N, C-alpha and C positions, 0 to 999 in steps of 0.2 A: 358262322352262326348269325341268324337274323337278329336285328336290333331288339325286337320285342322279346325273343327268347333269351337273349343275353341279359336284358334288364331284369327279366324274371329270375334268371339264375343268380344274378347279383343280389336281388332281394332275398332269395332263399339263403344265399351264403351269409348275408348280414344277419338274418334271423337266427341261423344255426350258431354262428359265432357268439352272438349276443346271449342266446339261451345257454350256451356252454358256460359262459362266465357267470350267468345268473345261478345256475345249479351249483357251480363250484363255490361261489361266495356263500350261498345258503348252506352248503355242506360245511364250510369252514366255521360258520356261526352256529351250527347245530350241535347241541350238547349230547343228543342221543346218538350213539355210535351206529346203530342200525339205520336210522334215518340218514345219517351222513353218508353211509355206504350206498344207500339207495340213490341219493342225489348225485354222488360222484359217478355212479354207473350211467345215469341218464346224461350227465354232462359229457362223459367220454363219448357216448354215442353221438351227441350233437357235434363234437369235434370231428368225428369220422365223416359225418355228412358235410361238414364245412370244408374239409380237405378235398372231398370229391368235387364240390362246386368250385373250389379254387383251381382245381386242375382243368376245369372247363372255361372259367372266366379269365384265368391267367393273372388275376390281381389279388392282392392281399387287402381284405376289407377290415376296417376297424369296427369293433362292436359299438352298439348304441349305449353310451355311458349313462345317459339320462334314464333310459328304461331299466338298466341294471340297478341304478340307485333307487329308482321308484319301487321296483319289485322287492328289493331287500328291505326297504323301509316298511312297505305294506306287510311283509311277512313278519316283521318285528311287532307291528301293531295288531294285525288281524290274525296272525297265526300262519304257520307253514302250510298246512293242508289246504286252507282256503285259497291262498295265493297260487299254489300249484294246480289246484283244480280249476281255478279261474284261467290260468294259462292254457289248460287243456281245451277250454271252451272257445278261446279266441281263434279267429280265422288266421291261419298262418301257413307254415310249410306243410302241415299235415292235411290241408283241405284243398281249397280252390287253387292255390298257387301250384301245388304239386300235381294237381290234376291237369292243369294246362301244360306244365313242364314235361309231363310224361309223354306228351305227343312228340316231343323232340328228344327227350332223354328217357328211355324206357326204365332206367334205374330209379327215376323219381317215384314211380308207382310203388315199387318195392320199398323205397324209403318211407313213403307215407304209411303203408301198412305196418312196416316194422316199427316205426316210431310210435304209432298209435297203440299198437298192441303191447309194446315193451313198456311204454310210459304208464299205460293203464294198469298193468300187472305190478309194476314197481310202486306206483303211487298208492295202490291198494294195500301195500305193506306198511305204509307210513303209520306211525303210532304217535299221536300227539295228545298230551295231557289234557288240554282244555276241551278237546272233543270227547274225552271220557266223562267229563262233567257237564255235557250238554243238557242232560236230564235235570240236573240241579239248577242250571241257569234258566231253563224253560220254566221250572217250578217257580223260581223267584220272580222272573219277568212276567209270566202269565198271571200269577196271583196278584202281583202289584198292579198290572194293567187293569184287570177286572175289578179288583177290590177298591183300589184308590180312584179309578175313573168313576165308579159308581158312587163312592163316598163324596168326591168333589162335586159331582152333579147334584147329589142330595143336599150338600152344604150350600151350594149356590142358591137354591130356593129357600132353604131354611134360615140361612144367615144373610145379613145385609152388607157386611163389609168384607173386602177381599183380605184384609189382615186377619180377621177372625177365621175366614175360610182357610187361609194359609196355616194358621196356628192349629186349627182342628185337623187339617190334612197332614201336617207334619207329625203331630202326636199319634194320629191313627197309623200313618205310614211307617214311622220308625218302630212303634210298638209291634206292628204286624211283621215287620222285617225280622226283628229279634225273635218273635214267636215262631215264624216260619223256619228260620235257620235252626233254632233249637229243636223243633219238631223233626226236621229233616235229619239232624244229627242223631237224635234218640232212635228214630226209626231205622236208620242204616246201622247204627251200633247194635241194635237188637238183632239185626240180621247177620251180624258178624262181618260187615263190610269194612275193610281196613281204610277205605277212603272217606269214612264218615265225617271226619273233621274238615277235610278239604271241600267236600260236597256242601257242607253247611256254610262254609265261608263263601263259596260261589253263589249259593242261594241268597245269603244275606246281602252280599255286595250288589248282585244284580237287582235285588228288590230295592235297596236304598237308592241306587243310581236312578232307577225308574221313578221312585217317589220324588226325588229332587227335580227331575226334568218335568214331571207333570205339575208340580206345585209352583214352579218358576213363574209362569204367567200371572198367577195370583199375587206373587211377591212384587212384581214389576208394574202391574196395571191396577187402576182404580175401578174400572168397569168390570164387574164380575161376570157378565155375560160374554163380553169380548174375551176375557181371560179363559172362560170355560171353552169357548170356541177354539182358541189357540191350543188349549190342552188336548182337545179331541184331535186336532191336526197332528200334534206331537205323538199322540197315541198311534195314529195311522202310520206316521213316519217310522216310529220305533218298530212297529209290527212288520212294516215293509223291509227295513234294513235287517232285522234279526232273521226273518224268514228267508231273505235272499242269501244271507250268510250261511244259514243251515242248509238251504237247498243246494248250494254250490259245494260246501265242505262235505256233506253227507249224501249228495246226489239224491235228494228227495224232491217231491213235487212242490213247487213254489206256490202256484195259484191256489191249490186246495188249502194249504196251511195258512196262507195269508188271508184268504176269504173267511175261513173258520174263526181265526183269532180276532179279526176285525169285527165280524158280526157279533161275536160274543161280547167283546169289550164295549162296543157302541150300544148294543142291546141292553146290557146291564146299566150303562149310563142313562139311557132313556127311561128305563123302569125306575131307577133311583131318583131321577129328576121328578118323575110323576109322584113317587112316594113322598119326596120332600115337599112338594106342593100340597098334597092331600093332608099330611101331618100338620103342616103349618096352618092350613085352613081349619082343620078339626080342633086343634089345640089352641088356636088363636094366639100363637107366640110370634112376636116380631122383634128379632134381635138386630 
Protein backbone atom coordinates (compact mmCIF):
# COMPACT_ATOMS: atom_id res chain seq x y z
CA UNK A 1 0.00 0.00 0.00
CA UNK A 2 1.37 3.43 -0.95
CA UNK A 3 2.20 5.86 1.85
CA UNK A 4 -0.47 8.37 0.78
CA UNK A 5 -3.20 5.73 0.58
CA UNK A 6 -2.14 4.26 3.91
CA UNK A 7 -2.28 7.69 5.61
CA UNK A 8 -5.72 8.30 4.15
CA UNK A 9 -6.90 4.89 5.36
CA UNK A 10 -5.56 5.65 8.84
CA UNK A 11 -7.38 8.99 8.79
CA UNK A 12 -10.62 7.26 7.78
CA UNK A 13 -10.13 4.67 10.50
CA UNK A 14 -9.58 7.35 13.15
CA UNK A 15 -12.71 9.20 12.05
CA UNK A 16 -14.82 6.03 12.10
CA UNK A 17 -13.72 4.89 15.56
CA UNK A 18 -14.10 8.42 16.95
CA UNK A 19 -17.62 8.78 15.55
CA UNK A 20 -18.49 5.32 16.87
CA UNK A 21 -17.74 6.47 20.41
CA UNK A 22 -19.51 9.81 19.83
CA UNK A 23 -22.74 8.11 18.81
CA UNK A 24 -22.53 5.56 21.60
CA UNK A 25 -21.92 8.20 24.29
CA UNK A 26 -24.77 10.32 22.94
CA UNK A 27 -27.01 7.25 22.98
CA UNK A 28 -26.10 6.54 26.63
CA UNK A 29 -27.04 10.11 27.58
CA UNK A 30 -30.22 10.17 25.51
CA UNK A 31 -33.45 9.90 27.53
CA UNK A 32 -35.62 9.17 24.49
CA UNK A 33 -35.47 5.42 23.71
CA UNK A 34 -36.16 5.93 20.00
CA UNK A 35 -33.36 8.47 19.67
CA UNK A 36 -31.01 6.18 21.61
CA UNK A 37 -31.72 3.31 19.21
CA UNK A 38 -31.11 5.58 16.22
CA UNK A 39 -27.75 6.66 17.62
CA UNK A 40 -26.63 3.13 18.46
CA UNK A 41 -27.52 1.93 14.96
CA UNK A 42 -25.32 4.63 13.42
CA UNK A 43 -22.57 3.91 15.95
CA UNK A 44 -22.53 0.21 15.08
CA UNK A 45 -22.22 1.06 11.41
CA UNK A 46 -19.20 3.25 12.19
CA UNK A 47 -17.58 0.33 14.03
CA UNK A 48 -18.07 -1.96 11.03
CA UNK A 49 -16.29 0.57 8.82
CA UNK A 50 -13.56 0.97 11.42
CA UNK A 51 -12.89 -2.79 11.42
CA UNK A 52 -12.61 -2.79 7.64
CA UNK A 53 -9.97 -0.04 7.72
CA UNK A 54 -8.18 -1.80 10.57
CA UNK A 55 -7.90 -4.90 8.39
CA UNK A 56 -6.18 -2.74 5.75
CA UNK A 57 -3.90 -0.67 7.99
CA UNK A 58 -3.06 -3.47 10.43
CA UNK A 59 -3.05 -1.10 13.41
CA UNK A 60 -5.42 -0.33 16.25
CA UNK A 61 -6.10 3.41 16.35
CA UNK A 62 -7.35 5.22 19.43
CA UNK A 63 -10.28 7.62 19.04
CA UNK A 64 -9.95 11.40 19.26
CA UNK A 65 -10.95 11.93 22.91
CA UNK A 66 -11.02 15.72 22.59
CA UNK A 67 -13.49 15.62 19.71
CA UNK A 68 -15.66 13.11 21.55
CA UNK A 69 -15.80 15.32 24.65
CA UNK A 70 -16.46 18.45 22.57
CA UNK A 71 -19.35 16.93 20.60
CA UNK A 72 -20.98 15.48 23.74
CA UNK A 73 -20.66 18.88 25.46
CA UNK A 74 -22.15 20.74 22.47
CA UNK A 75 -25.01 18.27 22.28
CA UNK A 76 -25.81 18.97 25.91
CA UNK A 77 -25.82 22.74 25.32
CA UNK A 78 -27.16 23.11 21.77
CA UNK A 79 -29.22 19.97 21.38
CA UNK A 80 -28.75 16.55 19.87
CA UNK A 81 -30.22 17.24 16.44
CA UNK A 82 -28.10 20.36 15.81
CA UNK A 83 -24.84 18.58 16.65
CA UNK A 84 -25.63 15.52 14.55
CA UNK A 85 -26.69 17.60 11.55
CA UNK A 86 -23.48 19.63 11.96
CA UNK A 87 -21.50 16.39 11.90
CA UNK A 88 -23.20 15.48 8.63
CA UNK A 89 -22.05 18.74 7.08
CA UNK A 90 -18.36 18.45 8.02
CA UNK A 91 -16.00 17.04 5.42
CA UNK A 92 -14.90 13.61 6.54
CA UNK A 93 -15.08 9.96 5.59
CA UNK A 94 -18.26 10.49 3.61
CA UNK A 95 -16.89 13.04 1.15
CA UNK A 96 -13.45 13.96 -0.21
CA UNK A 97 -11.48 11.41 1.82
CA UNK A 98 -13.60 8.45 0.70
CA UNK A 99 -13.57 9.69 -2.88
CA UNK A 100 -9.77 9.54 -2.92
CA UNK A 101 -9.68 6.19 -1.11
CA UNK A 102 -12.12 4.61 -3.57
CA UNK A 103 -9.37 4.73 -6.20
CA UNK A 104 -7.39 2.25 -4.12
CA UNK A 105 -10.16 0.58 -2.12
CA UNK A 106 -13.37 0.15 -4.19
CA UNK A 107 -15.26 -0.56 -0.97
CA UNK A 108 -14.75 3.07 0.09
CA UNK A 109 -17.22 4.32 -2.52
CA UNK A 110 -19.89 1.95 -1.24
CA UNK A 111 -19.11 3.00 2.33
CA UNK A 112 -19.59 6.63 1.42
CA UNK A 113 -23.02 6.09 -0.15
CA UNK A 114 -24.11 3.65 2.54
CA UNK A 115 -23.07 5.96 5.37
CA UNK A 116 -24.64 9.06 3.81
CA UNK A 117 -27.96 7.39 3.03
CA UNK A 118 -28.18 5.49 6.28
CA UNK A 119 -27.34 8.49 8.46
CA UNK A 120 -29.72 10.79 6.59
CA UNK A 121 -32.63 8.39 7.01
CA UNK A 122 -31.83 7.71 10.67
CA UNK A 123 -31.24 11.34 11.60
CA UNK A 124 -34.54 12.19 9.97
CA UNK A 125 -36.19 9.99 12.61
CA UNK A 126 -34.75 12.00 15.49
CA UNK A 127 -37.40 13.65 17.62
CA UNK A 128 -36.15 16.40 19.94
CA UNK A 129 -38.40 18.46 22.21
CA UNK A 130 -36.69 21.81 21.75
CA UNK A 131 -37.16 21.62 17.96
CA UNK A 132 -40.90 21.10 18.48
CA UNK A 133 -40.96 24.51 20.11
CA UNK A 134 -38.89 26.34 17.50
CA UNK A 135 -41.99 28.31 16.48
CA UNK A 136 -42.41 29.56 20.05
CA UNK A 137 -38.73 30.49 20.29
CA UNK A 138 -38.91 32.32 16.96
CA UNK A 139 -42.01 34.15 18.18
CA UNK A 140 -40.30 35.38 21.34
CA UNK A 141 -36.93 36.08 19.74
CA UNK A 142 -38.24 37.83 16.65
CA UNK A 143 -40.76 39.95 18.55
CA UNK A 144 -38.13 40.99 21.10
CA UNK A 145 -35.60 41.87 18.41
CA UNK A 146 -38.06 43.95 16.40
CA UNK A 147 -39.98 45.59 19.26
CA UNK A 148 -37.13 46.28 21.67
CA UNK A 149 -34.61 47.32 19.01
CA UNK A 150 -37.14 49.86 17.79
CA UNK A 151 -37.99 50.98 21.34
CA UNK A 152 -34.33 51.43 22.33
CA UNK A 153 -33.63 53.37 19.14
CA UNK A 154 -36.58 55.68 19.91
CA UNK A 155 -35.58 56.03 23.57
CA UNK A 156 -32.03 56.93 22.53
CA UNK A 157 -33.29 60.08 20.82
CA UNK A 158 -36.12 60.84 23.24
CA UNK A 159 -34.16 60.32 26.48
CA UNK A 160 -30.82 61.77 27.44
CA UNK A 161 -29.37 59.33 29.96
CA UNK A 162 -28.45 55.67 29.41
CA UNK A 163 -29.88 54.79 32.84
CA UNK A 164 -33.26 56.18 31.84
CA UNK A 165 -33.05 54.33 28.54
CA UNK A 166 -32.18 51.11 30.41
CA UNK A 167 -35.08 51.58 32.81
CA UNK A 168 -37.56 52.29 30.04
CA UNK A 169 -36.21 49.38 28.00
CA UNK A 170 -36.41 46.91 30.89
CA UNK A 171 -39.97 47.91 31.76
CA UNK A 172 -40.99 47.68 28.11
CA UNK A 173 -39.16 44.40 27.51
CA UNK A 174 -40.24 42.52 30.62
CA UNK A 175 -43.86 43.63 30.26
CA UNK A 176 -43.84 42.63 26.59
CA UNK A 177 -42.28 39.22 27.37
CA UNK A 178 -45.01 38.42 29.91
CA UNK A 179 -47.69 39.64 27.51
CA UNK A 180 -46.27 37.60 24.63
CA UNK A 181 -45.97 34.43 26.71
CA UNK A 182 -49.54 34.81 28.02
CA UNK A 183 -50.90 35.46 24.51
CA UNK A 184 -49.08 32.43 23.15
CA UNK A 185 -50.45 30.24 25.95
CA UNK A 186 -54.05 31.41 25.52
CA UNK A 187 -53.85 31.05 21.73
CA UNK A 188 -52.51 27.48 21.83
CA UNK A 189 -54.84 26.47 24.66
CA UNK A 190 -57.81 27.69 22.63
CA UNK A 191 -56.63 25.42 19.81
CA UNK A 192 -56.41 22.47 22.22
CA UNK A 193 -52.63 22.17 21.93
CA UNK A 194 -51.30 20.14 24.92
CA UNK A 195 -47.94 21.90 24.64
CA UNK A 196 -49.43 25.33 25.37
CA UNK A 197 -47.65 25.78 28.72
CA UNK A 198 -44.23 24.71 27.48
CA UNK A 199 -44.58 26.82 24.35
CA UNK A 200 -45.43 29.86 26.47
CA UNK A 201 -42.36 29.22 28.65
CA UNK A 202 -40.09 28.95 25.59
CA UNK A 203 -41.54 32.18 24.19
CA UNK A 204 -41.17 34.08 27.45
CA UNK A 205 -37.62 32.88 28.16
CA UNK A 206 -36.35 33.60 24.65
CA UNK A 207 -37.93 37.07 24.86
CA UNK A 208 -36.39 37.92 28.26
CA UNK A 209 -32.92 36.67 27.30
CA UNK A 210 -33.03 38.82 24.17
CA UNK A 211 -34.17 41.84 26.22
CA UNK A 212 -31.28 41.49 28.66
CA UNK A 213 -28.70 41.14 25.88
CA UNK A 214 -29.97 44.22 24.03
CA UNK A 215 -30.16 46.43 27.11
CA UNK A 216 -26.76 45.39 28.49
CA UNK A 217 -24.77 48.06 26.54
CA UNK A 218 -26.96 50.83 28.00
CA UNK A 219 -26.34 49.48 31.51
CA UNK A 220 -22.56 49.40 31.04
CA UNK A 221 -21.89 52.53 28.94
CA UNK A 222 -22.58 56.22 29.47
CA UNK A 223 -22.59 57.23 25.79
CA UNK A 224 -26.05 56.38 24.48
CA UNK A 225 -25.09 56.42 20.81
CA UNK A 226 -22.18 54.02 21.32
CA UNK A 227 -24.52 51.83 23.39
CA UNK A 228 -27.11 51.84 20.59
CA UNK A 229 -24.45 50.93 18.02
CA UNK A 230 -23.30 47.96 20.14
CA UNK A 231 -26.93 46.92 20.65
CA UNK A 232 -27.46 46.85 16.89
CA UNK A 233 -24.32 44.70 16.52
CA UNK A 234 -25.70 42.33 19.17
CA UNK A 235 -28.95 42.17 17.19
CA UNK A 236 -27.04 41.07 14.08
CA UNK A 237 -25.04 38.50 16.07
CA UNK A 238 -28.20 37.04 17.66
CA UNK A 239 -29.93 36.83 14.29
CA UNK A 240 -26.85 35.20 12.74
CA UNK A 241 -26.43 32.59 15.52
CA UNK A 242 -30.12 31.73 15.75
CA UNK A 243 -30.61 31.37 12.00
CA UNK A 244 -27.43 29.31 11.66
CA UNK A 245 -28.73 26.99 14.37
CA UNK A 246 -32.13 26.66 12.71
CA UNK A 247 -30.67 26.26 9.21
CA UNK A 248 -28.52 23.34 10.41
CA UNK A 249 -31.04 21.66 12.73
CA UNK A 250 -34.01 21.94 10.35
CA UNK A 251 -32.09 22.06 7.03
CA UNK A 252 -33.48 25.46 5.98
CA UNK A 253 -31.98 28.28 3.94
CA UNK A 254 -29.67 30.39 6.12
CA UNK A 255 -29.06 33.37 3.82
CA UNK A 256 -32.72 34.18 3.16
CA UNK A 257 -33.81 33.87 6.81
CA UNK A 258 -30.85 35.87 8.10
CA UNK A 259 -31.29 38.69 5.56
CA UNK A 260 -35.02 38.96 6.21
CA UNK A 261 -34.74 39.12 10.02
CA UNK A 262 -31.78 41.53 9.91
CA UNK A 263 -33.49 43.92 7.48
CA UNK A 264 -36.72 43.96 9.49
CA UNK A 265 -34.99 44.57 12.84
CA UNK A 266 -32.62 47.25 11.56
CA UNK A 267 -35.39 48.84 9.48
CA UNK A 268 -37.71 49.11 12.48
CA UNK A 269 -34.84 50.57 14.54
CA UNK A 270 -34.17 53.23 11.89
CA UNK A 271 -37.84 54.21 11.68
CA UNK A 272 -38.17 54.34 15.48
CA UNK A 273 -35.01 56.44 15.70
CA UNK A 274 -36.56 58.93 13.28
CA UNK A 275 -39.88 58.90 15.16
CA UNK A 276 -38.06 59.61 18.42
CA UNK A 277 -36.29 62.56 16.84
CA UNK A 278 -39.51 64.01 15.36
CA UNK A 279 -41.55 63.61 18.55
CA UNK A 280 -38.82 65.15 20.64
CA UNK A 281 -38.68 68.15 18.28
CA UNK A 282 -42.48 68.56 17.99
CA UNK A 283 -43.21 68.21 21.69
CA UNK A 284 -40.14 70.11 22.81
CA UNK A 285 -39.36 67.57 25.53
CA UNK A 286 -35.78 67.16 26.74
CA UNK A 287 -35.33 64.50 29.45
